[in-house]
C-alpha positions, 0 to 999 in steps of 0.5 A, spaced: 276 223 331 270 218 333 271 212 337 270 208 331 276 211 328 281 209 333 280 202 331 285 203 325 289 207 329 296 205 332 296 203 339 302 202 343 303 199 350 309 200 355 315 197 354 314 193 361 307 190 359 309 187 352 308 180 355 303 182 360 295 181 359 294 187 363 296 193 359 293 200 358 294 202 350 295 209 348 294 212 341 295 219 339 292 224 334 294 231 333 289 234 338 287 228 342 290 222 346 286 215 346 287 210 352 284 203 352 284 196 356 288 191 351 284 186 354 277 190 351 279 193 345 272 193 342 270 198 348 270 205 346 277 208 348 277 214 353 279 220 349 283 226 352 286 232 350 294 232 349 295 237 354 291 233 359 295 227 358 301 231 359 299 233 365 297 226 367 304 223 365 307 229 369 304 227 375 306 220 374 313 222 373 313 226 380 311 220 384 304 223 385 301 216 384 306 212 388 304 208 394 307 209 400 
């Protein structure tokens, strides 16, 4: 799907950021995941494979990005 096609997609935010203006939004298709800044929805999203997104989420859950 092209970046322009994502404009009509279903974008989701994390439940902890629903009322905060600093949010990363995600949209899913069959093959890829798109990520964008909720403050700049007009900028084309970053599009990655579902496998890359799953690996990223796995690293987050494992604490690889936690601050010491």
